[in-house]
N, CA, C and O atoms as a GROMACS GRO file, in nm:
protein
  440
    1UNK      N    1  11.854   9.655   9.124
    1UNK     CA    2  11.771   9.598   9.230
    1UNK      C    3  11.850   9.600   9.361
    1UNK      O    4  11.968   9.566   9.364
    2UNK      N    5  11.785   9.640   9.468
    2UNK     CA    6  11.852   9.651   9.596
    2UNK      C    7  11.837   9.520   9.672
    2UNK      O    8  11.732   9.456   9.666
    3UNK      N    9  11.939   9.481   9.744
    3UNK     CA   10  11.938   9.362   9.828
    3UNK      C   11  11.903   9.403   9.970
    3UNK      O   12  11.960   9.497  10.024
    4UNK      N   13  11.808   9.333  10.030
    4UNK     CA   14  11.761   9.367  10.163
    4UNK      C   15  11.791   9.252  10.259
    4UNK      O   16  11.767   9.136  10.227
    5UNK      N   17  11.843   9.284  10.376
    5UNK     CA   18  11.872   9.185  10.478
    5UNK      C   19  11.802   9.225  10.607
    5UNK      O   20  11.828   9.332  10.663
    6UNK      N   21  11.715   9.137  10.653
    6UNK     CA   22  11.639   9.164  10.774
    6UNK      C   23  11.703   9.098  10.896
    6UNK      O   24  11.770   8.995  10.884
    7UNK      N   25  11.679   9.158  11.010
    7UNK     CA   26  11.724   9.101  11.136
    7UNK      C   27  11.636   9.153  11.249
    7UNK      O   28  11.559   9.248  11.231
    8UNK      N   29  11.649   9.091  11.366
    8UNK     CA   30  11.581   9.141  11.484
    8UNK      C   31  11.464   9.059  11.532
    8UNK      O   32  11.410   9.085  11.640
    9UNK      N   33  11.422   8.961  11.455
    9UNK     CA   34  11.311   8.879  11.500
    9UNK      C   35  11.351   8.788  11.614
    9UNK      O   36  11.469   8.781  11.651
   10UNK      N   37  11.252   8.719  11.670
   10UNK     CA   38  11.282   8.627  11.779
   10UNK      C   39  11.158   8.591  11.858
   10UNK      O   40  11.046   8.618  11.816
   11UNK      N   41  11.183   8.530  11.974
   11UNK     CA   42  11.076   8.487  12.064
   11UNK      C   43  11.070   8.584  12.182
   11UNK      O   44  11.172   8.613  12.244
   12UNK      N   45  10.951   8.633  12.211
   12UNK     CA   46  10.935   8.728  12.320
   12UNK      C   47  10.802   8.700  12.389
   12UNK      O   48  10.708   8.650  12.327
   13UNK      N   49  10.795   8.732  12.516
   13UNK     CA   50  10.670   8.717  12.589
   13UNK      C   51  10.575   8.832  12.558
   13UNK      O   52  10.618   8.941  12.522
   14UNK      N   53  10.448   8.805  12.574
   14UNK     CA   54  10.348   8.911  12.555
   14UNK      C   55  10.382   9.031  12.643
   14UNK      O   56  10.418   9.016  12.760
   15UNK      N   57  10.369   9.149  12.584
   15UNK     CA   58  10.405   9.271  12.654
   15UNK      C   59  10.547   9.317  12.630
   15UNK      O   60  10.584   9.428  12.667
   16UNK      N   61  10.625   9.232  12.567
   16UNK     CA   62  10.764   9.265  12.540
   16UNK      C   63  10.782   9.347  12.414
   16UNK      O   64  10.685   9.389  12.350
   17UNK      N   65  10.907   9.368  12.378
   17UNK     CA   66  10.941   9.452  12.264
   17UNK      C   67  11.046   9.386  12.176
   17UNK      O   68  11.127   9.306  12.223
   18UNK      N   69  11.042   9.419  12.050
   18UNK     CA   70  11.144   9.380  11.953
   18UNK      C   71  11.165   9.495  11.856
   18UNK      O   72  11.075   9.576  11.832
   19UNK      N   73  11.284   9.501  11.799
   19UNK     CA   74  11.312   9.599  11.696
   19UNK      C   75  11.363   9.526  11.573
   19UNK      O   76  11.467   9.461  11.577
   20UNK      N   77  11.290   9.537  11.465
   20UNK     CA   78  11.329   9.476  11.339
   20UNK      C   79  11.409   9.576  11.257
   20UNK      O   80  11.383   9.696  11.258
   21UNK      N   81  11.508   9.524  11.186
   21UNK     CA   82  11.590   9.606  11.098
   21UNK      C   83  11.588   9.547  10.958
   21UNK      O   84  11.575   9.426  10.941
   22UNK      N   85  11.601   9.632  10.860
   22UNK     CA   86  11.607   9.591  10.720
   22UNK      C   87  11.712   9.678  10.653
   22UNK      O   88  11.688   9.794  10.621
   23UNK      N   89  11.829   9.619  10.632
   23UNK     CA   90  11.941   9.692  10.576
   23UNK      C   91  11.946   9.672  10.425
   23UNK      O   92  11.927   9.562  10.375
   24UNK      N   93  11.972   9.780  10.354
   24UNK     CA   94  11.969   9.777  10.208
   24UNK      C   95  12.108   9.806  10.151
   24UNK      O   96  12.175   9.901  10.190
   25UNK      N   97  12.148   9.722  10.059
   25UNK     CA   98  12.273   9.748   9.988
   25UNK      C   99  12.252   9.867   9.896
   25UNK      O  100  12.153   9.874   9.824
   26UNK      N  101  12.344   9.960   9.898
   26UNK     CA  102  12.332  10.074   9.809
   26UNK      C  103  12.242  10.184   9.861
   26UNK      O  104  12.226  10.287   9.795
   27UNK      N  105  12.182  10.164   9.977
   27UNK     CA  106  12.101  10.268  10.036
   27UNK      C  107  11.957  10.267   9.988
   27UNK      O  108  11.922  10.196   9.894
   28UNK      N  109  11.874  10.347  10.053
   28UNK     CA  110  11.732  10.352  10.018
   28UNK      C  111  11.685  10.493   9.991
   28UNK      O  112  11.566  10.515   9.970
   29UNK      N  113  11.774  10.587   9.990
   29UNK     CA  114  11.736  10.727   9.978
   29UNK      C  115  11.663  10.757   9.848
   29UNK      O  116  11.591  10.857   9.838
   30UNK      N  117  11.681  10.672   9.747
   30UNK     CA  118  11.620  10.697   9.616
   30UNK      C  119  11.476  10.645   9.606
   30UNK      O  120  11.408  10.668   9.506
   31UNK      N  121  11.430  10.576   9.711
   31UNK     CA  122  11.296  10.520   9.707
   31UNK      C  123  11.197  10.607   9.782
   31UNK      O  124  11.230  10.663   9.887
   32UNK      N  125  11.078  10.618   9.730
   32UNK     CA  126  10.975  10.701   9.792
   32UNK      C  127  10.880  10.624   9.882
   32UNK      O  128  10.810  10.683   9.964
   33UNK      N  129  10.878  10.492   9.869
   33UNK     CA  130  10.788  10.412   9.952
   33UNK      C  131  10.866  10.300  10.019
   33UNK      O  132  10.953  10.238   9.959
   34UNK      N  133  10.832  10.277  10.144
   34UNK     CA  134  10.893  10.171  10.224
   34UNK      C  135  10.786  10.116  10.315
   34UNK      O  136  10.697  10.190  10.359
   35UNK      N  137  10.794   9.989  10.344
   35UNK     CA  138  10.686   9.930  10.422
   35UNK      C  139  10.732   9.805  10.496
   35UNK      O  140  10.833   9.744  10.462
   36UNK      N  141  10.656   9.771  10.596
   36UNK     CA  142  10.668   9.643  10.665
   36UNK      C  143  10.535   9.568  10.648
   36UNK      O  144  10.428   9.625  10.665
   37UNK      N  145  10.546   9.440  10.614
   37UNK     CA  146  10.431   9.351  10.604
   37UNK      C  147  10.453   9.235  10.701
   37UNK      O  148  10.563   9.216  10.753
   38UNK      N  149  10.348   9.161  10.724
   38UNK     CA  150  10.362   9.038  10.801
   38UNK      C  151  10.266   8.933  10.747
   38UNK      O  152  10.162   8.963  10.688
   39UNK      N  153  10.305   8.807  10.771
   39UNK     CA  154  10.221   8.695  10.729
   39UNK      C  155  10.219   8.590  10.838
   39UNK      O  156  10.322   8.530  10.871
   40UNK      N  157  10.101   8.569  10.894
   40UNK     CA  158  10.083   8.467  10.995
   40UNK      C  159  10.048   8.335  10.926
   40UNK      O  160  10.000   8.336  10.813
   41UNK      N  161  10.070   8.222  10.994
   41UNK     CA  162  10.040   8.092  10.934
   41UNK      C  163   9.893   8.083  10.891
   41UNK      O  164   9.803   8.113  10.968
   42UNK      N  165   9.872   8.043  10.767
   42UNK     CA  166   9.737   8.026  10.717
   42UNK      C  167   9.666   8.153  10.680
   42UNK      O  168   9.548   8.151  10.644
   43UNK      N  169   9.736   8.266  10.687
   43UNK     CA  170   9.674   8.395  10.656
   43UNK      C  171   9.747   8.464  10.542
   43UNK      O  172   9.861   8.431  10.510
   44UNK      N  173   9.679   8.561  10.482
   44UNK     CA  174   9.741   8.639  10.377
   44UNK      C  175   9.839   8.740  10.435
   44UNK      O  176   9.828   8.782  10.551
   45UNK      N  177   9.935   8.778  10.353
   45UNK     CA  178  10.029   8.882  10.394
   45UNK      C  179   9.953   9.013  10.411
   45UNK      O  180   9.870   9.049  10.327
   46UNK      N  181   9.982   9.084  10.519
   46UNK     CA  182   9.911   9.209  10.545
   46UNK      C  183  10.008   9.323  10.570
   46UNK      O  184  10.119   9.303  10.619
   47UNK      N  185   9.964   9.442  10.535
   47UNK     CA  186  10.045   9.561  10.555
   47UNK      C  187  10.042   9.600  10.702
   47UNK      O  188   9.936   9.608  10.764
   48UNK      N  189  10.160   9.625  10.758
   48UNK     CA  190  10.172   9.666  10.897
   48UNK      C  191  10.196   9.817  10.906
   48UNK      O  192  10.130   9.886  10.983
   49UNK      N  193  10.292   9.866  10.829
   49UNK     CA  194  10.325  10.008  10.829
   49UNK      C  195  10.379  10.046  10.693
   49UNK      O  196  10.454   9.970  10.632
   50UNK      N  197  10.340  10.162  10.647
   50UNK     CA  198  10.385  10.208  10.517
   50UNK      C  199  10.425  10.355  10.524
   50UNK      O  200  10.350  10.440  10.572
   51UNK      N  201  10.548  10.382  10.476
   51UNK     CA  202  10.598  10.519  10.470
   51UNK      C  203  10.596  10.564  10.324
   51UNK      O  204  10.646  10.494  10.236
   52UNK      N  205  10.538  10.681  10.299
   52UNK     CA  206  10.539  10.740  10.166
   52UNK      C  207  10.602  10.878  10.178
   52UNK      O  208  10.557  10.961  10.257
   53UNK      N  209  10.704  10.902  10.100
   53UNK     CA  210  10.775  11.030  10.106
   53UNK      C  211  10.679  11.146  10.084
   53UNK      O  212  10.601  11.146   9.989
   54UNK      N  213  10.684  11.244  10.174
   54UNK     CA  214  10.596  11.359  10.162
   54UNK      C  215  10.462  11.341  10.228
   54UNK      O  216  10.387  11.437  10.243
   55UNK      N  217  10.431  11.218  10.268
   55UNK     CA  218  10.299  11.193  10.328
   55UNK      C  219  10.309  11.136  10.469
   55UNK      O  220  10.214  11.145  10.547
   56UNK      N  221  10.422  11.078  10.501
   56UNK     CA  222  10.438  11.020  10.634
   56UNK      C  223  10.407  10.872  10.637
   56UNK      O  224  10.413  10.803  10.535
   57UNK      N  225  10.374  10.823  10.756
   57UNK     CA  226  10.359  10.680  10.780
   57UNK      C  227  10.216  10.646  10.820
   57UNK      O  228  10.154  10.715  10.902
   58UNK      N  229  10.165  10.541  10.762
   58UNK     CA  230  10.035  10.486  10.800
   58UNK      C  231  10.055  10.350  10.864
   58UNK      O  232  10.144  10.274  10.826
   59UNK      N  233   9.971  10.319  10.961
   59UNK     CA  234   9.981  10.193  11.033
   59UNK      C  235   9.849  10.117  11.025
   59UNK      O  236   9.742  10.177  11.017
   60UNK      N  237   9.859   9.985  11.028
   60UNK     CA  238   9.740   9.903  11.042
   60UNK      C  239   9.676   9.934  11.177
   60UNK      O  240   9.746   9.963  11.275
   61UNK      N  241   9.545   9.929  11.182
   61UNK     CA  242   9.475   9.961  11.306
   61UNK      C  243   9.522   9.872  11.422
   61UNK      O  244   9.529   9.916  11.536
   62UNK      N  245   9.554   9.749  11.389
   62UNK     CA  246   9.591   9.653  11.493
   62UNK      C  247   9.723   9.685  11.562
   62UNK      O  248   9.751   9.632  11.669
   63UNK      N  249   9.805   9.772  11.501
   63UNK     CA  250   9.937   9.800  11.561
   63UNK      C  251   9.953   9.947  11.599
   63UNK      O  252  10.056   9.985  11.656
   64UNK      N  253   9.855  10.030  11.569
   64UNK     CA  254   9.865  10.172  11.601
   64UNK      C  255   9.890  10.192  11.751
   64UNK      O  256   9.824  10.132  11.835
   65UNK      N  257   9.984  10.279  11.780
   65UNK     CA  258  10.017  10.308  11.919
   65UNK      C  259  10.117  10.210  11.980
   65UNK      O  260  10.167  10.233  12.090
   66UNK      N  261  10.145  10.102  11.910
   66UNK     CA  262  10.240  10.001  11.962
   66UNK      C  263  10.364   9.988  11.875
   66UNK      O  264  10.473   9.965  11.927
   67UNK      N  265  10.348  10.003  11.744
   67UNK     CA  266  10.459   9.987  11.649
   67UNK      C  267  10.498  10.125  11.595
   67UNK      O  268  10.414  10.213  11.578
   68UNK      N  269  10.628  10.139  11.569
   68UNK     CA  270  10.678  10.264  11.513
   68UNK      C  271  10.775  10.236  11.400
   68UNK      O  272  10.873  10.163  11.418
   69UNK      N  273  10.748  10.294  11.286
   69UNK     CA  274  10.836  10.283  11.170
   69UNK      C  275  10.940  10.395  11.175
   69UNK      O  276  10.908  10.508  11.212
   70UNK      N  277  11.063  10.363  11.138
   70UNK     CA  278  11.165  10.466  11.123
   70UNK      C  279  11.260  10.426  11.011
   70UNK      O  280  11.259  10.312  10.964
   71UNK      N  281  11.341  10.519  10.970
   71UNK     CA  282  11.433  10.493  10.859
   71UNK      C  283  11.552  10.587  10.864
   71UNK      O  284  11.547  10.692  10.927
   72UNK      N  285  11.657  10.547  10.796
   72UNK     CA  286  11.768  10.636  10.766
   72UNK      C  287  11.805  10.611  10.621
   72UNK      O  288  11.726  10.552  10.547
   73UNK      N  289  11.919  10.652  10.578
   73UNK     CA  290  11.954  10.639  10.436
   73UNK      C  291  11.987  10.497  10.393
   73UNK      O  292  11.994  10.469  10.273
   74UNK      N  293  12.008  10.408  10.487
   74UNK     CA  294  12.050  10.273  10.447
   74UNK      C  295  11.962  10.162  10.503
   74UNK      O  296  11.983  10.046  10.469
   75UNK      N  297  11.865  10.194  10.587
   75UNK     CA  298  11.784  10.089  10.648
   75UNK      C  299  11.649  10.143  10.694
   75UNK      O  300  11.630  10.263  10.713
   76UNK      N  301  11.558  10.050  10.710
   76UNK     CA  302  11.430  10.081  10.774
   76UNK      C  303  11.416   9.995  10.898
   76UNK      O  304  11.477   9.888  10.908
   77UNK      N  305  11.337  10.042  10.991
   77UNK     CA  306  11.323   9.974  11.119
   77UNK      C  307  11.176   9.967  11.158
   77UNK      O  308  11.093  10.047  11.112
   78UNK      N  309  11.145   9.871  11.243
   78UNK     CA  310  11.012   9.861  11.301
   78UNK      C  311  11.029   9.832  11.450
   78UNK      O  312  11.067   9.722  11.489
   79UNK      N  313  11.000   9.931  11.531
   79UNK     CA  314  11.002   9.913  11.675
   79UNK      C  315  10.866   9.862  11.717
   79UNK      O  316  10.764   9.926  11.691
   80UNK      N  317  10.864   9.747  11.782
   80UNK     CA  318  10.739   9.683  11.821
   80UNK      C  319  10.734   9.672  11.973
   80UNK      O  320  10.815   9.603  12.034
   81UNK      N  321  10.640   9.742  12.031
   81UNK     CA  322  10.621   9.741  12.176
   81UNK      C  323  10.488   9.677  12.212
   81UNK      O  324  10.400   9.661  12.126
   82UNK      N  325  10.473   9.642  12.337
   82UNK     CA  326  10.348   9.583  12.387
   82UNK      C  327  10.301   9.471  12.296
   82UNK      O  328  10.184   9.466  12.256
   83UNK      N  329  10.391   9.382  12.262
   83UNK     CA  330  10.360   9.275  12.168
   83UNK      C  331  10.253   9.181  12.222
   83UNK      O  332  10.246   9.155  12.343
   84UNK      N  333  10.173   9.130  12.131
   84UNK     CA  334  10.063   9.039  12.164
   84UNK      C  335  10.084   8.908  12.089
   84UNK      O  336  10.152   8.905  11.987
   85UNK      N  337  10.026   8.799  12.139
   85UNK     CA  338  10.039   8.671  12.066
   85UNK      C  339   9.990   8.681  11.921
   85UNK      O  340  10.042   8.612  11.833
   86UNK      N  341   9.892   8.765  11.896
   86UNK     CA  342   9.842   8.778  11.758
   86UNK      C  343   9.936   8.854  11.667
   86UNK      O  344   9.910   8.864  11.547
   87UNK      N  345  10.044   8.906  11.720
   87UNK     CA  346  10.148   8.967  11.637
   87UNK      C  347  10.244   8.863  11.581
   87UNK      O  348  10.330   8.896  11.500
   88UNK      N  349  10.230   8.739  11.623
   88UNK     CA  350  10.317   8.633  11.574
   88UNK      C  351  10.302   8.617  11.424
   88UNK      O  352  10.191   8.596  11.373
   89UNK      N  353  10.413   8.626  11.352
   89UNK     CA  354  10.411   8.619  11.206
   89UNK      C  355  10.555   8.627  11.155
   89UNK      O  356  10.649   8.653  11.230
   90UNK      N  357  10.569   8.605  11.026
   90UNK     CA  358  10.693   8.639  10.958
   90UNK      C  359  10.678   8.782  10.907
   90UNK      O  360  10.580   8.816  10.840
   91UNK      N  361  10.776   8.864  10.939
   91UNK     CA  362  10.772   9.005  10.902
   91UNK      C  363  10.866   9.030  10.785
   91UNK      O  364  10.979   8.982  10.783
   92UNK      N  365  10.816   9.105  10.688
   92UNK     CA  366  10.892   9.135  10.567
   92UNK      C  367  10.901   9.286  10.547
   92UNK      O  368  10.804   9.359  10.568
   93UNK      N  369  11.018   9.332  10.507
   93UNK     CA  370  11.029   9.472  10.464
   93UNK      C  371  11.015   9.477  10.312
   93UNK      O  372  11.045   9.381  10.242
   94UNK      N  373  10.970   9.591  10.266
   94UNK     CA  374  10.954   9.614  10.123
   94UNK      C  375  11.000   9.756  10.093
   94UNK      O  376  10.956   9.851  10.156
   95UNK      N  377  11.090   9.768   9.997
   95UNK     CA  378  11.144   9.897   9.958
   95UNK      C  379  11.110   9.920   9.812
   95UNK      O  380  11.144   9.839   9.726
   96UNK      N  381  11.043  10.030   9.784
   96UNK     CA  382  11.003  10.056   9.647
   96UNK      C  383  10.893   9.960   9.604
   96UNK      O  384  10.816   9.911   9.687
   97UNK      N  385  10.886   9.933   9.473
   97UNK     CA  386  10.775   9.855   9.420
   97UNK      C  387  10.791   9.704   9.438
   97UNK      O  388  10.692   9.634   9.456
   98UNK      N  389  10.913   9.655   9.434
   98UNK     CA  390  10.925   9.510   9.434
   98UNK      C  391  11.045   9.452   9.503
   98UNK      O  392  11.082   9.338   9.476
   99UNK      N  393  11.107   9.526   9.592
   99UNK     CA  394  11.224   9.476   9.664
   99UNK      C  395  11.182   9.430   9.803
   99UNK      O  396  11.142   9.510   9.888
  100UNK      N  397  11.191   9.298   9.824
  100UNK     CA  398  11.146   9.238   9.950
  100UNK      C  399  11.263   9.182  10.028
  100UNK      O  400  11.360   9.131   9.972
  101UNK      N  401  11.253   9.193  10.160
  101UNK     CA  402  11.346   9.123  10.246
  101UNK      C  403  11.311   8.976  10.253
  101UNK      O  404  11.209   8.933  10.200
  102UNK      N  405  11.400   8.898  10.319
  102UNK     CA  406  11.383   8.753  10.323
  102UNK      C  407  11.283   8.710  10.428
  102UNK      O  408  11.240   8.595  10.431
  103UNK      N  409  11.247   8.802  10.516
  103UNK     CA  410  11.153   8.770  10.623
  103UNK      C  411  11.224   8.734  10.751
  103UNK      O  412  11.331   8.673  10.749
  104UNK      N  413  11.165   8.773  10.863
  104UNK     CA  414  11.218   8.738  10.994
  104UNK      C  415  11.102   8.698  11.084
  104UNK      O  416  11.000   8.766  11.088
  105UNK      N  417  11.119   8.588  11.155
  105UNK     CA  418  11.012   8.532  11.236
  105UNK      C  419  11.000   8.607  11.368
  105UNK      O  420  11.099   8.627  11.438
  106UNK      N  421  10.879   8.646  11.402
  106UNK     CA  422  10.848   8.704  11.532
  106UNK      C  423  10.745   8.613  11.598
  106UNK      O  424  10.638   8.588  11.543
  107UNK      N  425  10.778   8.564  11.716
  107UNK     CA  426  10.688   8.479  11.791
  107UNK      C  427  10.664   8.539  11.928
  107UNK      O  428  10.759   8.565  12.003
  108UNK      N  429  10.538   8.560  11.962
  108UNK     CA  430  10.501   8.620  12.089
  108UNK      C  431  10.425   8.515  12.171
  108UNK      O  432  10.318   8.469  12.130
  109UNK      N  433  10.480   8.479  12.283
  109UNK     CA  434  10.417   8.378  12.368
  109UNK      C  435  10.326   8.445  12.470
  109UNK      O  436  10.351   8.557  12.515
  110UNK      N  437  10.220   8.374  12.506
  110UNK     CA  438  10.124   8.429  12.604
  110UNK      C  439  10.163   8.396  12.746
  110UNK      O  440  10.093   8.435  12.839
   0.00000   0.00000   0.00000
């Protein structure tokens, strides 16, 4: 099982940017699927971006054109631009079928 450590969350004004990181012990090159999810207070966890090897990356409609998923052999990233108050949530990375990060809080003020 891989250990995931997230970083990069914080408080930002609407229109600002943040870059989330999810570092994996032992690397991630052996996994075919990687994703970022988020969970806002009182809401279910939702998929934000999902990378599938050989197929590329899919994004939730709400973040298309604003968020960008990227990866290397040891980490995945989520570049978030033009942030909106409705992007406020705890963001989680997921590597493979069941490896989750601890979550990082993103708060966007209006």
